[in-house]
C-alpha atoms as one frame of an Amber mdcrd trajectory, in Angstrom:
protein
   0.000   0.000   0.000   1.176   3.531  -0.765   2.517   5.122   2.418   0.842
   8.407   3.299   2.630  10.945   5.482   0.349  11.809   8.409   1.004  15.290
   9.739  -1.169  16.972  12.383  -4.440  16.515  10.453  -7.088  14.204  11.884
 -10.630  14.322  10.509 -13.361  14.524  13.155 -17.032  13.555  13.126 -18.264
  12.505   9.693 -15.618  14.521   7.847 -13.034  13.050   5.466  -9.721  14.623
   4.450  -8.674  13.909   0.857  -5.516  14.805  -1.031  -5.887  15.853  -4.654
  -2.753  16.040  -6.788  -2.079  18.266  -9.797  -4.711  20.931  -9.220  -3.388
  24.457  -9.250  -4.963  26.615  -6.571  -3.919  30.092  -5.640  -4.721  31.891
  -2.418  -5.369  35.587  -2.793  -6.375  38.476  -0.558  -9.163  40.835  -1.579
  -9.245  44.601  -0.944 -10.840  43.950   2.493  -8.042  41.635   3.605 -10.136
  38.449   3.216  -8.390  35.308   1.959  -9.970  33.367  -0.883  -8.949  30.502
  -3.146  -8.918  30.663  -6.925  -8.864  27.506  -9.040  -8.632  26.875 -12.750
 -11.483  24.359 -12.418 -15.237  24.924 -12.411 -17.479  23.812  -9.556 -19.339
  20.632 -10.446 -16.325  18.921 -12.003 -15.759  15.380 -10.663 -12.405  15.183
  -8.868 -10.298  12.106  -8.082  -8.502  12.135  -4.703  -6.782   9.906  -2.160
  -8.328   9.545   1.307  -5.927  10.926   3.923  -8.042  10.760   7.101 -11.513
   9.425   7.976 -13.509  10.870  10.887 -14.460   8.467  13.697 -18.205   9.028
  13.216 -18.275   7.970   9.545 -20.742   5.050   9.534 -19.044   1.675   9.147
 -21.297   0.912   6.173 -19.177   3.282   4.087 -16.086   1.122   4.722 -13.869
   4.060   3.746 -10.153   3.667   4.450  -7.040   5.831   4.308  -5.458   5.328
   0.878  -8.743   4.689  -0.974  -9.104   6.510  -4.298 -12.436   8.380  -4.326
 -14.388  10.732  -6.592 -16.256  13.838  -5.400 -17.828  16.927  -6.931 -15.704
  20.078  -6.820 -17.538  22.787  -4.886 -19.474  20.372  -2.680 -17.132  21.149
   0.220 -17.535  24.941  -0.014 -13.765  25.321  -0.322 -12.949  23.751   3.064
  -9.298  22.765   3.095  -6.234  22.308   5.311  -2.560  22.627   4.513   0.562
  21.665   6.399   2.888  24.381   7.651   5.381  23.743   4.844   2.490  23.550
   2.308   3.673  20.112   1.145   0.235  18.653   1.927  -3.022  20.350   0.938
  -6.245  18.538   1.808  -9.843  19.121   0.818 -12.189  18.445   3.732 -15.459
  16.748   2.749 -18.558  15.471   4.483 -18.845  11.715   3.937 -21.990  12.268
   1.829 -19.940  14.347  -0.650 -17.975  11.268  -1.734 -19.608   9.823  -4.833
 -17.683   6.593  -5.428 -14.654   4.592  -4.284 -12.674   3.765  -7.423  -9.870
   1.792  -5.848  -9.293   0.354  -2.387  -6.291   1.656  -0.483  -4.825  -1.815
  -0.065  -4.823  -2.158  -3.870  -2.898   1.080  -4.514   0.588   0.378  -5.802
   3.519   1.707  -3.781
């Protein structure tokens, strides 16, 4: 299984942290000093990500595991994200119901 570097982020409740590679996102500050994120992708696009953390209250029927490859709709998480101090890890934070499908189980992901 692909080894994922866990760093300070632990999903709580029914939230799931997912890592999405190769999406350019820029953080900007508006004239009022508010931070916002700009992406080259439109909301509604289906995104493929790797599960990084699963909240303890996610029902066991979902059988979601760290390392699973999942699909979700961009914009469904209202831009909720987390990034490590060195910005090497950027996670989208989703409610479990925002995940549309598990494409590949984590134990099947090649190292």
